[in-house]
N, C-alpha and C positions, 0 to 999 in steps of 0.2 A: 302641645298646642291643639286647639280645636280646629277640625278640618271643615272647610266650606268649599263646595264645588262651584267654580265660576263658569257659568254658561256663556262663555265667550271664547272666540278664537283670535280676537284682535290683540296683537302683541302690545300695542300702545295702551289699551284699556287694562290689560292684565298687569302691566308694569305699574299703572296708577293704583289698581286695586291692592297690589302687594305693598306698595309704598305706604298706603294708608292703613291697611288692616293687619299686616304681619307684626308691626311693633306692638299691637294690642293683643297679641296671642292667638291670632288666627292663621292657620296654614291654608293658603289658597291653592286649590287643586284644579287646574284647567280641565274642562270636560274632555278635551282631546287626549289627555294623558290616560283617561279611563276608557277610551275607545267610543265615546259618545258623540254621535253626529250632531251637527247644529240643527236646531228646530226650525220649522217654518215660521215666518213672521207675516201672516196674512192680514193682520188686524189694522184698523184705521186709527188706533190710538197707541201712544207709547206704552201706557200701563198694561194694556191687554197683551201687547207683544212681549213685554218683560215677564209678565206672569206666565205666559205660555212657555217661554224659554226656561224659566226657573223650574216649573213643574216637570217639564220634559227631562231636564238634567237630574232632578231629585229622584224621579221615578226610575231612571236608568241606573243611577249610582246608589240608590237607597241611602242617601245621605242628605243633610241640609244643603240647599243650593240657592244661589242668587244669580240674578241676571239684571243687566241694565238695558234700557233702550233709550237712545239719545239721538239728537240731531240738531240741525240749525234751522231756525224758523225766521223767515224774512217777511216783515210786515207788508212791504210793497208787492210781494208775490203771493199774498193771501195765506201766508204761513208756510209756504213751500220752502225748501224740499221736505221739511218736517219728518214724518216717519219714513220717507223715501230717501233720506239723506245719504245712506250708505250706497244706494244703487240709483242715485239721481240720474246719472247720465246713461247707464246701461245695466242690464241684468246679466251681462255676459260673465259666466262663472270662470271663463278662461283668463280673464284679466287678473293680473297681480294686484295686490292691495294698493301699491303705489300708483300703478297705472289707473286704477279705478278712482283714486283720490284726485289724480291729475285731471281726468275726464270730468269728474263732478265739479271741480273748481272752475274749469273752462266753461261749463254750461251755466254755472251760477253767475259768473262775471258777465257772460253774454246776455243772460236774462235781465241783468240790471244795467245794461249799456246805456239806455236812455232814461234812467231813473235818477232823480236827485235825492230821493229818500232812500238811504242805505241802512237804516236801522235794522238790527237783527238780534236774536238771542239764541244762545245754545240752551237746550233743555235736556235734562237727564232725569229719569226715574229708575230707581233700583228696587227690585222686589226680591225678598228673601222668604223662602218657604222652609219650614222645619222638616217637612216630609211632603210627598207629592200631593196628598189630599188636604194639606193644611187649610183650614177654613178661615184662618186669620193671618194671612201673609203680612210681613212687615213691608211697608211701602214708604220710600223716602224720595224726595225730589229736590232739584235745584235748577236755578236759572242764572245765566250769565249774559249780561247785556253788552252789546258793542255795535259795530257796523262793518259792512263788507267793503273792502277796498279792491282796486283793480290789479294791483301789483303785489305779488307775494313778498313777505319779509320774514326772515327768521328760519332757523334750521331745526328747532325743537318742535315737539308736538307732532300731530298727524291730522289727517282729514282736512278740514277747512281752516285749521289753525293759522296757516301763513296769511290767510285773507281776512281773518277775524280781528279787526282793529279795536283797541280799547282806548277811546279818546282821553280818558282821565290819566292814563299811563303813557300815552304816546307810543305804544308798542302794540304789536300783534300778539296773539296767544303763542305763536311759535317763537317769539323773541323772549319769552319768559323762561326762567330756569324751572326745573321740575317742582321745587319746593314752593315757589311763588305761584305756579299754575295750580298746584294742589290746594293751595290756600284760597284761591279765588274762583276756581272753575265751577261750572255746573256739576261736574262729577264729584269734585271735592266737597261741595256743599251737600250733595246727596249722600255721599259716604259718611260725612260727619253726622248727619241726621240718623243714618242707619246705625252707626256705632253708638250713638246716644240711646237709641231704641234697644239695641242689644244689651247695653250696660244696665238699662232699667229693668230688663227682663231677668238678668242674672243677679240683681241686687237682693 
């Protein structure tokens, strides 16, 4: 199998990466298994953050690496939380991932308390570099449209999924089984585009 370093420590994301890429012959190696620390994400755009993370992991591992940057963008809030989605409520490193998710969701619901417009979309960009100085990184993206609700539903997924409602399905992202989520989600869309680009390169 061909090895790709995943510049992520998020177990939910790593699970989705493996579900999508390993059947295609890619072994996903989390950067933590190689002792690589997470990179800083100081940029104002998703693509700049993803590229910084991918280059950092590739340089440290001396292997091809990929990274995603993703978040939820709410039109009524001017696109927020956006690139700040993971740390929307707090930058406290001491918080567990579950506690951070809970705090983020509380803040988002509170920010929309007096809003009738609840439209939102998840956005994901994945950047893959063949080596740290790759001048032509592969860039793939996806968007998943829905709305934010006040009461969480569903036990699957992570992050904002229990509050991200899909009107056409009458379900939240957290109520979908993994196969359905991978088929529909922003990350699934971006991964399929990445796989298509990788296949074209190796043809």
